C-alpha positions, 0 to 999 in steps of 0.5 A, spaced: 127 064 132 125 060 138 120 054 137 114 053 141 116 047 145 122 051 147 118 057 149 113 052 153 119 048 156 122 055 159 115 057 161 114 051 165 121 051 168 121 058 170 113 059 171 110 054 173 113 052 180 111 058 183 103 055 181 105 048 183 103 044 189 106 038 188 112 041 192 108 044 197 107 040 203 102 043 209 104 043 216 101 038 221 102 044 227 096 049 227 098 052 234 098 058 230 091 058 229 087 063 233 080 066 233 078 072 228 076 076 234 073 083 230 068 077 228 066 073 233 066 078 239 063 083 235 059 080 230 056 073 233 052 068 230 046 070 234 047 077 230 048 073 223 041 069 225 037 076 227 040 081 221 034 082 217 039 083 211 042 076 212 038 069 210 039 063 208 037 058 202 036 051 202 043 049 202 045 053 208 049 058 205 049 065 208 045 071 203 046 078 203 040 081 201 038 074 198 044 074 194 051 070 195 057 073 195 064 070 198 065 075 203 058 074 207 060 066 206 067 067 208 065 071 215 059 067 217 064 061 216 069 064 221 064 066 226 061 058 226 067 055 226 070 059 232 063 058 235 064 051 234 071 051 237 068 054 243 062 050 245 063 044 241 055 045 239 055 041 233 050 045 230 055 051 229 060 045 225 054 044 221 053 051 219 060 052 218 061 046 213 055 049 209 059 055 207 064 051 205 060 047 200 059 054 197 067 055 197 068 048 194 063 049 189 066 049 182 060 053 180 062 059 185 069 060 182 072 062 176 079 058 173 083 064 171 089 060 168 096 060 171 094 056 176 089 061 179 082 061 181 077 067 184 071 068 187 067 073 183 062 079 185 057 078 180 054 085 182 056 092 180 059 096 186 061 104 184 066 104 178 067 096 178 063 092 174 062 085 174 065 080 174 071 083 179 075 079 184 077 082 191 083 081 195 078 081 201 074 075 198 080 070 196 083 071 203 077 070 207 076 064 203 083 062 204 082 062 212 076 058 211 079 052 207 085 052 212 080 051 218 076 046 213 082 042 212 084 043 220 077 039 221 077 034 216 084 033 212 081 033 205 086 035 200 082 037 195 081 044 199 089 045 199 089 046 191 083 051 191 087 054 197 094 055 193 090 057 187 087 062 191 093 065 193 096 065 186 091 070 184 092 074 190 100 074 188 098 075 181 100 082 178 094 087 178 095 089 171 095 082 168 088 081 172 091 079 179 090 083 185 097 085 188 099 092 186 104 097 188 103 103 192 106 110 191 111 109 196 113 103 192 111 097 196 106 092 194 098 092 196 093 086 195 087 090 192 079 090 196 077 094 189 082 092 183 083 097 178 078 102 182 079 109 182 074 111 188 077 106 193 084 105 191 089 102 196 083 100 201 086 099 208 082 094 213 081 090 206 089 090 206 090 088 213 085 082 212 088 080 206 095 080 209 092 076 215 090 071 210 097 071 206 100 070 213 095 064 215 097 061 208 104 062 209 103 058 216 100 052 213 105 052 207 111 053 210 115 051 204 112 056 200 118 062 200 115 066 195 109 067 199 113 068 205 117 074 202 110 078 199 108 077 206 113 080 209 113 086 204 106 087 205 108 088 212 113 093 210 108 096 206 103 097 212 109 101 216 111 105 209 104 107 208 099 107 214 101 114 216 098 117 209 091 114 212 092 118 218 088 124 219 090 126 226 083 124 228 081 118 224 084 113 219 082 114 212 078 108 208 082 108 202 086 113 197 082 113 192 079 119 188 072 119 193 
C-alpha cells in the first residue's frame, strides 16, 4: 500500500511542475504585442464613456448594468491600453491601471486549488448558476495582466497570469475550462458545462489568442505551447461545423 508521503512525493514530482512558475522566465521582448483591433477600432474609449449600460464606481472600475464582471473590466482595460499607447495621454493609462486594480484584487478572484485561480461570474446565465468561470474571461484577463507587466514589471502579476492559464488548461470535468470537441480536438469553453452554449466559436478565438500571448510571455512553457497548437488544429478541424453557408453559428449547443 502506498504511504501518504510517497503519494505526495509522486504528485509533487509529476504534477506540480506544470503549475509552478519557478522555472518559467518571462520574456523581455514584447515586439509581438499588437493592438486588439476589434475592440479599439469598433468599441472605442468614447463608446465606453457614453454607453448608458456602462458606469464607473469610485475605484474607476467599469461596471455593466452597475455590476462588475471580468470581461467588461478586461475589454475596457484593453481599449484604454491601446489608446494610451497611441496617444500617450496619461488619463488612458490611469483608466487602464484602475481596471488592473480589479484584476489584482484578491477579493475578485477565487483560489481553485492545484495552482489555479479564476474570476467568477456571480450571476445566472441561461443554464449556468453562480459561481461559474469562463475561458473568455480568464484569457482576456491574461492579456490585460501581460500588458500591465509590460508597463510596470510588477512580478506579482506573473504568478496570477500563470494560475489563470492553469485554470484555462485544466480539464473541464475536474473544474477547469478545457473540453473536447466531437472531432477529438481541444476547446477552451466560454460557458463550461452549458448544454445551451457548447463550444462557443468567438469565445474560443479569444481564448486561443490569450493563450498565444501567454506563450509569447513565457516561451519556456512547453505544455502551454503544445495545447495552443492543438487549439489551432481544433479550429481547422471544427470551423466548418459552424458554417451555414450564409453565416457562422455562435456555438454547437442545443439552442
